[in-house]
N, C-alpha and C positions, 0 to 999 in steps of 0.2 A: 063144298064150300065151306072147313071145317066151324061145328057148330062155336057161337061166341062166348067169352068167357062174362060170366054176371057172378057180381059180387057187391051185396046189398040192391040189387037193383040198376047198380051201373056194369052197361059195357061196352066187355074191353075185344075189340076187333085187333084178328092179328097183326100184326106192326105197329097195335098203336101204344101209348102209353096215358098211363091215369093215375090221378088223384084222387084217394077217398077218403070224407071223413068218416065215419060213421058213429052213431051217440049211443052212449051203452047206460048214461046217466046223466043226471044233474042233483051238485049236494044243497046243501038248503040257501044258501050264496042263489043259487040258479045258474050258476055259473056248470058249463057244462063238460060232460066226461065225453072224451072223444075216443074214438083212434084213426091217428093218420098210418094211411095204407099206399102204398105206392106197390106202383103194375104194369112190370115190359112185358109186352109182348112177342115175340120175335114173327114173323112171317109162313118161318116153316114151322110142320107141329116139333114136339119133343116133348122132355119132361118138365114139370114144376116145382120149382126150389122157392122153398118157406124162409127167407133170413131175417131172424128176429131178436130185437131188446129188449132191454129194459121189463121183462118181467115181474123184476122186484124193481120195484121204483128207482134206488138208489149206488143199484150197479150200472153203470155211470161209461165203462166199459165195452162194453156191452153195446148200448143205445150208437157211445162217437162209430162204434165200428160196422153197422148198418151205416148209420149218416155216412159216411164219407165212402158206402160204395155208392151210394146216392149219389152224392157229390161231385164224383168223378165220372159217372155214368156210365159205372162196371156191372149193371145189374142189369144195362141194357143185352137183351141172351142175344146170337146167335140164332139158333133152336129152340124150340121152348118155355117157359112166360119165368119169369122171379116177382115172387110176391116177400116186397119187406114193409114190416113195422117196427122199425126204431125203437118204440116207446111201447107195448102192451097196457104195463101196468102208470098210464098217466100219472093219478091221485098223486102215487108213491113219487110219481118224481118232479112233480113240482113244492111236496112238501117233505124231500128230500128224508123218504120213509120206506122200507124193501114192502109195508106194507098196505094197506085200502082201510079205508076211516074206524073203520068193525074192527080189525084189528089181523085181519084172515090174510091167509097168504094163498097169493090168485094161484102158483105150483099147488098148492095141496086143495085144489076148488074144480078138480076137472072130476066129471064132468060140464058140471054146473048147474042153471039153474034158471032157466027166463025170468022167475021172478024174486032170482034171490036175492042176498046182499052185494054189492058191485063186484067183489072177489066174481062170485058165483054166476053172476050174468055175463061177465068178461071171458069167464073159462067157457061158457054157456054158447057165444057170440063164434070164436075162436072153434068149438067143435064142430060146430054145425054151419060156418059158412065157411071158414077154412081151413082145417084141416083136411076135410071129404078133397081138397080143388088139389092136394101137392102130394109128389112121388117123394120127397125127400124133405127134411128142417137141419136147419142151426139154428139152434140156438142159445144167443150170447150174455154169459152168467159172470161175475165177479164170487172175491171171498164176499164175503159176511164181512160185519163191523170191524174192521181193526184184524182183521183175517186176507191175507194176501195169500192167491192161489200162483203158486207158479204155470206158465201157459199148460191147457189139458181139454184134451176132449175124451171126453164120459159113453160112454156106449155101452152096451148090452152084444160080447165078444162070440156067444157060442150063437150070435144071428150073425150069417155071412155075409151077409149087405150090410149089418152096419159096421162090422171091421175092416167092411173095405172100402169102403166114405172115410174111414178113421184111418186108415192106412194112406190114402189118397189126400186125404190133409193135412197129413204129416206133420203136429203138433212135436210139442219137446216132450210130452208124454199122451198114452194111450189109457184110459182106468178103466178096466171093467167095474161096470157101476150098475146092479142092477135097478128095477124100475122102482123111482119114490111113488106108494099109494097115490096113489088120485092126481096125475100129475100129468103135464103138457107132453112128458115122454112120455108116459105107462099107456096114454089114452088113445096118444096117433096111434101106438103097434096093438093095439087091441082093435084100431081098421086098417091094419096091414099097411101105417104109411113106418116112414122111418124117418127119425130124428133124434139128433147128436146130439148132446149139451159139450160150448164150449166155458173155460170155466180159463179167465187170467185177472192179474191183478187185486184191489180191493170195493169195496164201494167209497163213494162217495168222492176217487181219485182215482186222476187218470194214470196210465203204465204205457208207455209209449210200446218200450216191446210186447205186450202182450196184447194193446193193440194191432200193431203190426202184426204180430202171428198171427190173428185171428183172422186179417184179411186177407192177406196171404193164400190161410189154407182153405177160405171161403172161394179164393179164384180156384186154385187147385181144383178143390170138388167144381167148381162149373166146367172150366174143361174136360174135367171124366167125364161131366154131364154132356157134351158137346158145345156147351154154353157160351166155349171161350174157343179161340188159336192160342192163346201164347196164361204162361201163370208163372209168379215166382219159381225158384227154384229150391228148397227147402236149406236149409247151411248146416242139418243134423239129422239124421236118424231117431224115429221114435224110437222110444225105451216103453217098452208092453206092462202095466202093472195090475196083478189082479188080484192080488191084497193089497189090504193099506195098514196102520197102526196110529192111534194117536198118543202122544206122550200128554198129559196128563200131570198141572203140578199136583205134589205130593205135600208142600205147602201158603199160604197166603206168605206171600211179598209184592219185590222187585225182582223181575226179570231179566237176563240179558241173556244176548241168543250169541254163541260162537261161530255160529255158525250164518250160509244163507241162503235163502228160499230157491234149490233149485240144485244143490250141492250136493254129490252122493257121501254116507255117512257111514259106517262101519259097527253092527255091533255091540253095546259099552263103549262107543267115544264119545267123550263128554261133550256132547252141541251147548251146552249154558249150563245157566246158575238161576239160583232166585234166591235173593239176599234180603236179612228182617230189616226195613229201613230206617232202623237206627242202629245199625250196625251191626246186632248182635252175633249174629249169626250167619253163615250161606251155605246153602241145598248144592251139590252136584246133579243135574238131569245127561244121563245116558241117552242113548239111543236105544229102541227093544231090537231093534234090527239092523239088516243089512238093506239097503237100500241110498233111496234120493225123497228129496225134504222138497213135497209137492203143496207143503202150505204151510206158512205160519202167522206168527200168532202179533202183533206189532204192540200190544197196549205193555208198558212195562208193570202197569200192575194186574196182577194176578192173583187173583183166589182158589183155596184147597180146592182139586178136581177138572178146575176149566182148564179145556186144550188149549196145546202153546205151541204143538206143530205136528203135521201128518207127515207121516213117514211112508211109501208106495216104497214097500217089500220087495228084494230084489230076492228071488228068485236064484 
């Protein structure tokens, strides 16, 4: 018989599904901060896939992707095991925040410390109790406050397995992205695991297209791993971006965009302008390169130096 899978003392046998609540800490109000983990295990042995969202608590598109996968029972595999964690940063989720109480970013707190602050405790739990059990992970994110990302998958393309999974996922864009220090993805890579980051939409706002692209990509990866018989066919081939460039505001004012996220742009093309709020002046914004708009600032009020547009450079 295969050995049981044990997470936080809970045994999950072949063919079983379990929901595990893990207490990470308590607030001064005595409110518990828990991780809710859904594990579905097939009768037949196979790879273990992690589907996670809400590492930044206000990034609701990622949370919704994992939630819908569970709701529709798409997480139940033919072979292997699927571990779903819809909300990693529960404190951030209930407070509409990217961070935890002391302002720390959970995704810059790995590998963590079991006696540290809340961010460090969450990171420590994942490092020691989840990452060692997986083979592949998809971590779902969005852009930050008032900045939207066109659906994209980020990974280190020189890793052949990462590149293969990204190609199977078939997002609109594949971004070559170095590991961020102390991130979940970097920590997993050091342990020989492959976690890819999906970005789509912006925080605290649903983007149905980004949600659909995330779900369909996850199902395609599950099919590739042998966990499903069928998966949606992508409506477009992914565009690979190996470098990117940020357009920044040269002066403060009101930002008006002339393009939409996902659009192709050309070097020196006028992509927007910044106007003086009192009508005294207006300055044009040009694209610094040929490429695609993979990120866009939706806040019309910008300050000098603010990032307003992310261009995936076309080689």
